[in-house]
C-alpha positions as a Markdown table, in Angstrom:
| # | Residue | x | y | z |
|---|---|---|---|---|
| 1 | Met | 0.0 | 0.0 | 0.0 |
| 2 | Cys | 3.0 | 2.3 | 0.0 |
| 3 | Lys | 2.4 | 3.5 | -3.6 |
| 4 | Leu | -1.2 | 4.3 | -2.6 |
| 5 | Ser | -0.2 | 6.4 | 0.4 |
| 6 | Val | 2.6 | 8.2 | -1.4 |
| 7 | Phe | 0.6 | 9.0 | -4.5 |
| 8 | Phe | -2.3 | 10.2 | -2.5 |
| 9 | Ile | 0.0 | 12.7 | -0.7 |
| 10 | Val | 1.3 | 13.9 | -4.1 |
| 11 | Leu | -2.2 | 14.2 | -5.5 |
| 12 | Ser | -3.3 | 16.1 | -2.4 |
| 13 | Phe | -0.4 | 18.5 | -2.7 |
| 14 | Tyr | -1.1 | 19.1 | -6.4 |
| 15 | Thr | -4.7 | 19.9 | -5.4 |
| 16 | Ile | -3.8 | 22.4 | -2.7 |
| 17 | Val | -1.3 | 24.1 | -5.0 |
| 18 | Asn | -3.8 | 24.5 | -7.8 |
| 19 | Ala | -6.4 | 25.8 | -5.4 |
| 20 | Gly | -4.8 | 29.2 | -5.7 |
| 21 | Leu | -5.7 | 29.5 | -9.4 |
| 22 | Gly | -9.2 | 30.7 | -8.5 |
| 23 | Ser | -10.6 | 32.5 | -5.5 |
| 24 | His | -11.7 | 29.2 | -3.9 |
| 25 | Ser | -11.7 | 25.5 | -5.0 |
| 26 | Leu | -13.5 | 22.3 | -4.1 |
| 27 | Trp | -11.8 | 19.1 | -4.8 |
| 28 | Ala | -12.7 | 15.4 | -4.4 |
| 29 | Leu | -9.8 | 13.0 | -4.0 |
| 30 | Ala | -11.1 | 9.5 | -4.8 |
| 31 | Thr | -9.4 | 6.1 | -4.5 |
| 32 | His | -10.7 | 2.8 | -5.8 |
| 33 | Ile | -8.9 | -0.4 | -4.7 |
| 34 | Ile | -9.1 | -3.8 | -6.3 |
| 35 | Gly | -7.7 | -6.5 | -4.0 |
| 36 | Glu | -7.7 | -7.4 | -0.3 |
| 37 | Thr | -6.9 | -4.4 | 1.9 |
| 38 | Pro | -8.2 | -3.1 | 5.3 |
| 39 | Phe | -9.6 | -0.1 | 3.5 |
| 40 | Pro | -13.0 | 0.4 | 1.9 |
| 41 | Glu | -13.1 | -0.4 | -1.8 |
| 42 | Phe | -13.9 | 3.2 | -2.7 |
| 43 | Thr | -13.1 | 6.4 | -0.7 |
| 44 | Val | -13.5 | 10.1 | -1.4 |
| 45 | Val | -12.0 | 12.9 | 0.7 |
| 46 | Leu | -13.6 | 16.3 | -0.1 |
| 47 | Met | -11.4 | 19.4 | 0.3 |
| 48 | Leu | -12.4 | 23.1 | 0.4 |
| 49 | Asp | -9.1 | 24.8 | -0.6 |
| 50 | Asp | -6.8 | 23.0 | 1.9 |
| 51 | Val | -9.4 | 22.1 | 4.6 |
| 52 | Gln | -11.1 | 18.7 | 4.7 |
| 53 | Val | -14.8 | 19.2 | 4.8 |
| 54 | Gly | -16.3 | 15.8 | 4.0 |
| 55 | Leu | -15.9 | 12.0 | 3.5 |
| 56 | Tyr | -17.6 | 9.3 | 1.4 |
| 57 | Asp | -16.9 | 5.6 | 1.2 |
| 58 | Ser | -18.4 | 2.5 | -0.4 |
| 59 | Asn | -19.1 | 0.9 | 3.0 |
| 60 | Met | -21.3 | 3.8 | 4.3 |
| 61 | Lys | -22.6 | 4.7 | 0.8 |
| 62 | Ala | -23.3 | 8.2 | 2.2 |
| 63 | Phe | -21.6 | 11.5 | 2.2 |
| 64 | Ile | -20.6 | 12.7 | 5.7 |
| 65 | Ser | -20.0 | 16.5 | 6.2 |
| 66 | Ser | -17.4 | 17.4 | 8.8 |
| 67 | Gly | -18.8 | 19.3 | 11.8 |
| 68 | Leu | -22.4 | 19.3 | 10.7 |
| 69 | Asn | -25.4 | 18.1 | 12.8 |
| 70 | Pro | -27.1 | 15.2 | 10.9 |
| 71 | Thr | -30.5 | 17.0 | 11.5 |
| 72 | Asp | -29.3 | 20.2 | 9.8 |
| 73 | Lys | -31.0 | 21.1 | 6.5 |
| 74 | Ile | -27.5 | 22.0 | 5.1 |
| 75 | His | -26.4 | 18.5 | 5.9 |
| 76 | Asp | -29.4 | 17.0 | 4.1 |
| 77 | Asp | -28.7 | 19.0 | 0.9 |
| 78 | Leu | -25.0 | 18.2 | 1.0 |
| 79 | Ala | -25.7 | 14.5 | 1.7 |
| 80 | Gln | -28.1 | 14.3 | -1.2 |
| 81 | Asp | -25.8 | 16.0 | -3.7 |
| 82 | Gly | -22.7 | 14.3 | -2.4 |
| 83 | Gly | -24.4 | 10.9 | -2.5 |
| 84 | Tyr | -25.4 | 11.4 | -6.1 |
| 85 | Val | -22.1 | 12.7 | -7.4 |
| 86 | Phe | -19.9 | 10.3 | -5.5 |
| 87 | Gly | -22.2 | 7.4 | -6.2 |
| 88 | Thr | -21.9 | 8.2 | -9.9 |
| 89 | Met | -18.1 | 8.6 | -9.6 |
| 90 | Tyr | -17.9 | 5.2 | -7.8 |
| 91 | Gln | -19.6 | 3.4 | -10.7 |
| 92 | Ser | -17.5 | 5.2 | -13.3 |
| 93 | Ile | -14.1 | 4.6 | -11.6 |
| 94 | Lys | -15.0 | 1.0 | -10.7 |
| 95 | Glu | -15.8 | 0.2 | -14.3 |
| 96 | Arg | -12.6 | 1.8 | -15.5 |
| 97 | Ser | -10.5 | 0.0 | -12.9 |
| 98 | Phe | -11.7 | -3.4 | -14.1 |
| 99 | Gln | -11.1 | -2.4 | -17.7 |
| 100 | Leu | -7.5 | -1.3 | -16.9 |
| 101 | Lys | -6.9 | -4.5 | -14.9 |
| 102 | His | -7.9 | -6.8 | -17.8 |
| 103 | His | -6.3 | -4.5 | -20.4 |
| 104 | Leu | -2.9 | -4.7 | -18.7 |
| 105 | Asn | -3.4 | -8.4 | -17.7 |
| 106 | Leu | -3.0 | -7.7 | -14.0 |
| 107 | Thr | -4.2 | -10.9 | -12.3 |
| 108 | Arg | -2.7 | -10.6 | -8.9 |
| 109 | Gly | -1.9 | -8.1 | -6.2 |
| 110 | Val | -3.6 | -4.8 | -5.3 |
| 111 | Gln | -4.6 | -2.4 | -8.1 |
| 112 | Val | -5.3 | 1.2 | -7.3 |
| 113 | Gln | -7.0 | 3.9 | -9.4 |
| 114 | Gln | -7.3 | 7.5 | -8.2 |
| 115 | Arg | -9.2 | 10.5 | -9.4 |
| 116 | Met | -9.0 | 14.1 | -8.7 |
| 117 | Ala | -12.1 | 16.0 | -9.6 |
| 118 | Gly | -13.4 | 19.4 | -8.7 |
| 119 | Cys | -14.1 | 23.0 | -9.6 |
| 120 | Glu | -12.8 | 26.5 | -8.9 |
| 121 | Met | -14.8 | 29.7 | -8.3 |
| 122 | Leu | -13.8 | 33.4 | -8.9 |
| 123 | Asp | -14.0 | 36.2 | -6.4 |
| 124 | Asn | -17.4 | 37.3 | -7.8 |
| 125 | Gly | -18.9 | 33.9 | -7.2 |
| 126 | Glu | -18.8 | 32.9 | -10.9 |
| 127 | Pro | -17.5 | 29.4 | -11.9 |
| 128 | Ala | -14.0 | 29.3 | -13.4 |
| 129 | Met | -13.5 | 25.7 | -14.4 |
| 130 | Ile | -14.1 | 22.1 | -13.6 |
| 131 | Met | -11.6 | 19.2 | -14.0 |
| 132 | Ser | -11.2 | 15.5 | -13.7 |
| 133 | Lys | -7.8 | 13.7 | -13.7 |
| 134 | Asn | -7.1 | 10.0 | -13.3 |
| 135 | Thr | -4.1 | 7.8 | -12.4 |
| 136 | Phe | -3.7 | 4.0 | -12.2 |
| 137 | Asn | -1.2 | 2.3 | -9.9 |
| 138 | Ala | 0.5 | 5.6 | -9.2 |
| 139 | Ile | 2.4 | 5.2 | -12.4 |
| 140 | His | 0.1 | 5.8 | -15.4 |
| 141 | Thr | -1.7 | 9.1 | -15.8 |
| 142 | Asp | -4.8 | 8.3 | -17.6 |
| 143 | Arg | -7.7 | 10.5 | -19.0 |
| 144 | Thr | -8.0 | 14.2 | -18.2 |
| 145 | Leu | -11.1 | 16.3 | -18.7 |
| 146 | Tyr | -10.9 | 20.1 | -18.3 |
| 147 | Tyr | -13.8 | 22.5 | -18.9 |
| 148 | Asn | -13.1 | 26.2 | -18.5 |
| 149 | Met | -16.6 | 27.7 | -19.4 |
| 150 | Thr | -15.8 | 28.0 | -23.1 |
| 151 | His | -14.6 | 24.6 | -24.2 |
| 152 | Leu | -13.8 | 21.1 | -23.1 |
| 153 | Thr | -10.2 | 19.8 | -23.2 |
| 154 | Tyr | -9.9 | 16.0 | -23.4 |
| 155 | Asp | -6.8 | 13.8 | -23.1 |
| 156 | Ala | -7.6 | 10.1 | -23.4 |
| 157 | Gly | -4.2 | 9.0 | -22.0 |
| 158 | Lys | -2.4 | 5.9 | -23.4 |
| 159 | Leu | -4.0 | 3.0 | -21.5 |
| 160 | Leu | -7.4 | 2.6 | -23.1 |
| 161 | Pro | -8.9 | 3.7 | -26.4 |
| 162 | Gly | -10.2 | 7.3 | -26.4 |
| 163 | Trp | -13.9 | 8.4 | -26.8 |
| 164 | Asp | -15.5 | 9.5 | -30.0 |
| 165 | Ala | -16.9 | 12.9 | -30.6 |
| 166 | Met | -20.4 | 12.0 | -29.5 |
| 167 | Arg | -19.2 | 10.7 | -26.1 |
| 168 | Lys | -17.0 | 13.9 | -25.6 |
| 169 | Glu | -20.0 | 16.1 | -26.4 |
| 170 | Tyr | -22.1 | 14.2 | -23.9 |
| 171 | Leu | -19.4 | 14.7 | -21.3 |
| 172 | Arg | -19.2 | 18.4 | -22.0 |
| 173 | Ile | -22.9 | 18.8 | -21.4 |
| 174 | Leu | -22.7 | 16.7 | -18.3 |
| 175 | Phe | -19.9 | 18.8 | -16.9 |
| 176 | Glu | -21.5 | 22.1 | -17.8 |
| 177 | Lys | -25.1 | 21.4 | -16.9 |
| 178 | Val | -24.8 | 18.9 | -14.0 |
| 179 | Phe | -21.5 | 18.5 | -12.3 |
| 180 | Leu | -20.3 | 22.2 | -12.4 |
| 181 | Pro | -23.5 | 23.7 | -11.0 |
| 182 | Ile | -23.6 | 21.1 | -8.2 |
| 183 | Cys | -19.9 | 21.7 | -7.4 |
| 184 | Ile | -20.3 | 25.5 | -7.3 |
| 185 | Lys | -23.4 | 25.2 | -5.2 |
| 186 | Thr | -21.8 | 22.9 | -2.8 |
| 187 | Met | -18.7 | 25.0 | -2.6 |
| 188 | Lys | -20.7 | 28.2 | -1.7 |
| 189 | Thr | -22.6 | 26.3 | 1.0 |
| 190 | Ile | -19.5 | 24.9 | 2.6 |
| 191 | Leu | -17.6 | 28.1 | 2.2 |
| 192 | Lys | -20.3 | 30.0 | 4.1 |
| 193 | Arg | -19.9 | 27.4 | 6.9 |
| 194 | Glu | -16.1 | 27.4 | 6.9 |
| 195 | Lys | -15.4 | 31.1 | 6.1 |
| 196 | Asn | -13.8 | 31.8 | 9.4 |
| 197 | Val | -11.2 | 29.1 | 8.6 |
| 198 | Val | -10.5 | 29.4 | 4.8 |
| 199 | Met | -11.0 | 33.1 | 4.5 |
| 200 | Arg | -8.8 | 34.1 | 7.4 |
| 201 | Lys | -5.5 | 36.0 | 6.8 |
| 202 | Val | -2.5 | 35.4 | 9.1 |
| 203 | Pro | 0.6 | 37.4 | 8.2 |
| 204 | Pro | 4.0 | 35.6 | 8.1 |
| 205 | Arg | 6.8 | 36.1 | 10.6 |
| 206 | Leu | 10.1 | 36.4 | 8.8 |
| 207 | Arg | 13.6 | 35.4 | 9.9 |
| 208 | Leu | 17.0 | 35.3 | 8.3 |
| 209 | Ile | 19.1 | 32.6 | 10.1 |
| 210 | Lys | 22.9 | 32.0 | 9.8 |
| 211 | Lys | 24.3 | 28.6 | 10.5 |
| 212 | Glu | 28.0 | 27.6 | 10.3 |
| 213 | Val | 28.7 | 24.8 | 7.9 |
| 214 | Ser | 31.8 | 23.3 | 6.3 |
| 215 | Gly | 33.5 | 25.9 | 4.2 |
| 216 | Gly | 31.3 | 28.8 | 5.2 |
| 217 | Phe | 27.7 | 29.5 | 6.3 |
| 218 | Gln | 24.2 | 28.5 | 5.4 |
| 219 | Leu | 21.8 | 31.4 | 5.2 |
| 220 | Ser | 18.1 | 30.4 | 5.6 |
| 221 | Cys | 15.2 | 32.7 | 4.9 |
| 222 | Leu | 12.3 | 31.4 | 7.0 |
| 223 | Ala | 8.6 | 32.5 | 6.9 |
| 224 | Phe | 6.3 | 30.8 | 9.3 |
| 225 | Gly | 2.8 | 31.1 | 10.9 |
| 226 | Phe | 1.0 | 32.3 | 7.8 |
| 227 | Tyr | -2.3 | 31.6 | 6.1 |
| 228 | Pro | -3.4 | 31.1 | 3.3 |
| 229 | Arg | -0.5 | 29.0 | 2.0 |
| 230 | His | 0.3 | 31.1 | -1.1 |
| 231 | Ile | 3.3 | 33.2 | -0.5 |
| 232 | Asn | 6.2 | 34.8 | -2.5 |
| 233 | Met | 9.5 | 34.7 | -0.7 |
| 234 | Thr | 12.9 | 35.7 | -2.1 |
| 235 | Leu | 16.4 | 35.8 | -0.9 |
| 236 | Leu | 18.2 | 38.9 | -2.2 |
| 237 | Arg | 21.9 | 39.4 | -2.7 |
| 238 | Asp | 22.9 | 43.1 | -2.8 |
| 239 | Gly | 19.3 | 43.8 | -3.7 |
| 240 | Gln | 19.1 | 41.3 | -6.5 |
| 241 | Pro | 17.1 | 38.0 | -6.3 |
| 242 | Val | 19.2 | 34.9 | -5.8 |
| 243 | Ala | 18.5 | 32.3 | -8.6 |
| 244 | Glu | 16.2 | 29.5 | -7.5 |
| 245 | Gln | 18.7 | 26.9 | -8.6 |
| 246 | Glu | 21.2 | 28.2 | -6.0 |
| 247 | Leu | 18.7 | 27.6 | -3.2 |
| 248 | Thr | 17.6 | 24.6 | -1.4 |
| 249 | Gly | 14.1 | 24.0 | 0.2 |
| 250 | Gly | 11.3 | 26.1 | -1.2 |
| 251 | Glu | 8.4 | 23.8 | -0.3 |
| 252 | Val | 5.5 | 25.2 | 1.7 |
| 253 | Leu | 4.7 | 22.9 | 4.6 |
| 254 | Pro | 2.0 | 22.7 | 7.3 |
| 255 | Ser | 3.1 | 24.1 | 10.7 |
| 256 | Gly | 0.8 | 21.7 | 12.6 |
| 257 | Asp | -1.4 | 24.6 | 13.9 |
| 258 | Gly | -3.4 | 25.2 | 10.7 |
| 259 | Asn | -0.9 | 27.6 | 9.3 |
| 260 | Tyr | 2.1 | 27.2 | 7.0 |
| 261 | Gln | 5.9 | 27.6 | 6.8 |
| 262 | Leu | 8.5 | 28.0 | 4.1 |
| 263 | Arg | 12.3 | 27.9 | 4.2 |
| 264 | Lys | 14.8 | 28.7 | 1.5 |
| 265 | Ser | 18.5 | 28.2 | 2.1 |
| 266 | Leu | 21.8 | 29.3 | 0.5 |
| 267 | Glu | 25.4 | 28.3 | 1.3 |
| 268 | Val | 28.0 | 31.1 | 1.1 |
| 269 | Ser | 31.6 | 31.4 | 2.0 |
| 270 | Thr | 32.9 | 33.4 | 4.9 |
| 271 | Glu | 34.5 | 36.0 | 2.6 |
| 272 | Glu | 31.3 | 36.4 | 0.5 |
| 273 | Leu | 29.2 | 36.8 | 3.7 |
| 274 | Lys | 31.5 | 39.7 | 4.7 |
| 275 | Lys | 31.4 | 41.4 | 1.3 |
| 276 | Arg | 27.8 | 40.9 | 0.2 |
| 277 | His | 24.5 | 42.1 | 1.7 |
| 278 | Tyr | 21.7 | 39.6 | 2.1 |
| 279 | Thr | 18.0 | 40.3 | 2.6 |
| 280 | Cys | 15.0 | 38.1 | 3.0 |
| 281 | Thr | 11.7 | 39.5 | 1.5 |
| 282 | Ala | 8.2 | 38.1 | 1.4 |
| 283 | Ser | 4.8 | 39.2 | 0.0 |
| 284 | His | 1.5 | 37.7 | 1.2 |
| 285 | Leu | -2.2 | 38.3 | 0.9 |
| 286 | Ser | -2.3 | 39.4 | 4.6 |
| 287 | Leu | 0.4 | 42.2 | 4.0 |
| 288 | Asp | -0.2 | 45.6 | 2.4 |
| 289 | Asn | 3.5 | 45.9 | 1.7 |
| 290 | Lys | 6.5 | 43.5 | 1.3 |
| 291 | Leu | 8.1 | 42.2 | 4.5 |
| 292 | Asp | 11.9 | 42.6 | 4.6 |
| 293 | Phe | 14.5 | 41.2 | 7.0 |
| 294 | Ser | 18.3 | 41.6 | 6.7 |
| 295 | Trp | 21.3 | 41.3 | 9.0 |
| 296 | Glu | 21.5 | 45.1 | 9.5 |
| 297 | Ser | 17.8 | 45.4 | 10.1 |
| 298 | Gly | 17.9 | 42.5 | 12.4 |
| 299 | Ala | 20.8 | 44.1 | 14.4 |
| 300 | Glu | 18.9 | 47.3 | 14.5 |
| 301 | Arg | 15.9 | 45.6 | 15.9 |
| 302 | Val | 18.0 | 43.9 | 18.6 |
| 303 | His | 19.6 | 47.1 | 19.5 |
| 304 | Leu | 16.3 | 49.0 | 19.5 |
| 305 | Ser | 14.7 | 46.3 | 21.6 |
| 306 | Thr | 17.6 | 46.4 | 24.1 |
| 307 | Leu | 17.5 | 50.2 | 24.2 |
| 308 | Ser | 13.8 | 50.2 | 24.7 |
| 309 | Ala | 14.1 | 47.8 | 27.6 |
| 310 | Leu | 16.7 | 50.0 | 29.2 |
| 311 | Leu | 14.6 | 53.1 | 28.8 |
| 312 | Val | 11.6 | 51.3 | 30.3 |
| 313 | Met | 13.7 | 50.1 | 33.3 |
| 314 | Leu | 15.1 | 53.7 | 33.8 |
| 315 | Leu | 11.6 | 55.2 | 33.6 |
| 316 | Val | 10.3 | 52.7 | 36.2 |
| 317 | Val | 13.3 | 53.5 | 38.5 |
| 318 | Ile | 12.6 | 57.3 | 38.2 |
| 319 | Leu | 8.9 | 56.9 | 38.8 |
| 320 | Phe | 9.6 | 54.7 | 41.8 |
| 321 | Ser | 12.1 | 57.2 | 43.2 |
| 322 | Ile | 9.6 | 60.0 | 42.8 |
| 323 | Phe | 6.9 | 57.9 | 44.5 |
| 324 | Ile | 9.2 | 57.3 | 47.5 |
| 325 | Cys | 10.3 | 60.9 | 47.7 |
| 326 | Val | 6.7 | 62.1 | 47.6 |
| 327 | Lys | 5.7 | 59.6 | 50.2 |
| 328 | Arg | 8.5 | 60.6 | 52.5 |
| 329 | Trp | 7.7 | 64.3 | 52.0 |
| 330 | Arg | 4.1 | 63.7 | 52.9 |
| 331 | Cys | 5.1 | 61.7 | 56.0 |
| 332 | Thr | 7.6 | 64.5 | 57.1 |
| 333 | Ala | 4.9 | 67.2 | 56.5 |
| 334 | Ser | 2.4 | 65.3 | 58.5 |
| 335 | Gln | 4.8 | 64.8 | 61.4 |
| 336 | Ala | 5.7 | 68.5 | 61.3 |
| 337 | Leu | 2.0 | 69.4 | 61.4 |
| 338 | Val | 1.3 | 67.1 | 64.4 |
| 339 | Thr | 4.3 | 68.6 | 66.3 |
| 340 | Ser | 3.1 | 72.1 | 65.5 |
| 341 | Cys | -0.4 | 71.4 | 66.8 |
| 342 | Gln | 1.0 | 69.9 | 70.0 |
| 343 | His | 3.1 | 73.0 | 70.7 |
| 344 | Gly | 0.2 | 75.2 | 70.0 |
| 345 | Gly | -1.9 | 73.3 | 72.4 |
| 346 | His | 0.6 | 73.9 | 75.2 |
């Protein structure tokens, strides 16, 4: 099952990356298994952008929405639409799995077909596109359908014979009139429910880290704690971007708290580090302007923070001294007044 797990991760990453092409996206990641495994024969994970919002499998034969009460009307609508779409997908992918198995003469072992299908929606709520892509045994990419509101793009792949013009026209109509409206409607419904999660904006924190390595230093530009995941981060050398082929890293990864992190590293010699000026810069949807961090600015921030702390401590000492002096003065004045009264009484 290693190939199943690895490819599902790759497919999921591809989905999340492409979610940024539109305002929001809704993707179904489906897996059909032929052979003995502890998993259901057919499973679908539904993703809104990069958040899992639902699950369907052939054992339950029902769509389960994450976080919804089974008595909610929203749940009933989603369950009905999800049950229809994923039930149709189940029959389609099951038929194709058996065709591929016999076509490739695979008589033993576990065979896996996976499908990524979904749609994207623009900021104004209008549909942008709908797509379906298949793979078999994590090796063969087979049959891709892409409809972008004007025409249908069809790639039959190399495993099975392609469809004729009548079949492709039928699919175009099915995508345009049935699957796309259901997908957009479902996305809007779930987006309304999950807007506090998928529509939030958390700005990145930026660091430029120096680590000593053999022959010099490794400079790492690190952005962390940001959402959504789409970010542009560049390491500058004397104000000019460092070529990507010189850098290592560059993959956006989950932070474990619902946010993301990105690291890009560059190895430089000790002499180069002394002569050149390096800056880390990032732009993100949560930022009005670019965020910059350099050695000099970092030193200034440290110095400024230290100076600020000293000033605060000095101010506290002065205020405390004034408080003590005023208190002593009042105490002395009170004692003088008491003494004066006693003398006057005599």
